[in-house]
N, C-alpha and C positions, 0 to 999 in steps of 0.2 A: 503493500500500500503506500508507504511514504514517498518513494521515488515517483510514483504515478501522480500522487497528490501535488507534489512540488512542481511537476510539469504542467498539470491541468489547472491548478488554481490561478496562475497569472493570466490564463486565457479569458477569465471573467465570463464564463458561460452562464446562460440563464440557469437558475437553480434546478429546474426540471430537466434541462438538457444535461447538466452536470451529473445529477443523480442517476438519470437513465443511462448515460454513457458509462458511468462507473459500474453500475449494476450489470450491464451487458458485458463489459470487458471482463469483470471478475467471474461471471457465469461461464464465459467462454474459456477462461484460463482454468477454472475448476473442471470443466468438461474435458479439456485436453489432458489434464492430470489423471483422468480415469484410465487412460491407456497404460501408462507405466505402473499404476497401482494394480491393474489387472495382470500385467506381465510379471509383477513381483509376487503375485498371489495374495494381495492385500484385500481383495474384494470377497471376503468369506461371507457365508450366510449370516453369521452373527453380526458382522460389520454392516451388512445391508439391512438387517433388521433394526439395528440402532439408527441407521440413516433414515429408515422409513418412519420410525417413531419421532425422530427429531424434525422431520419434514413438516409436522403439524405446527409446532411453535415457530418454525422458520417461516412458514406461510403466513401466520398471524403477524409476525414481525415485519414481513414485506408490506402488508396492508397498513400497519401502523406507521411504517416509514413513509409510504406514499402520502398518507394523511398528514404526517408531520411536515414533510417538504412543502405540501400545499399551504398549510396554515402559517408556517413560520415566515416572517418578513425576510426578504433576501439578505439584508445586512446581518441579521441575527443568525441566519442559516450559515453564512460563510464564516462568521465569527466562531460559531460552534465547530465547524469543520477545521478551522485553523487551530483552535484549542485542542481538539481531539488529535490532530496531527502532531502538535507539540507533545502531548501526553504519551502518545504511542512511540514517538521518536525517543523521548527520554527513557521510556521503559526498555526499548531495544538497546539503547546505549548502556543502560544500567546492567542489563542481562549480559551484554558483551564484556563489560568490565569485570563482572563477577566470574565469568567463564575463564578469564585469564588472558 
């Protein structure tokens, strides 16, 4: 996420275009990752069962996200994205420092 966000944020896309583009891109990336997961034998029946159960709250989160993007003012939306980017980046740096 963070490298993508750093690239896309300065483009100043409409918030719906930004959210939609981000969603489609990461859905595509995750779909592509299925091939190596399958090749490595990671797509077991147990993993697929967990994925099916988690699809329910994930679907609800998608609808909540669409609603949130629609109701948030554009300025507040982008402020939240930037703060989230800062928090995620700090967490990644912290994890890297602890790993040695």
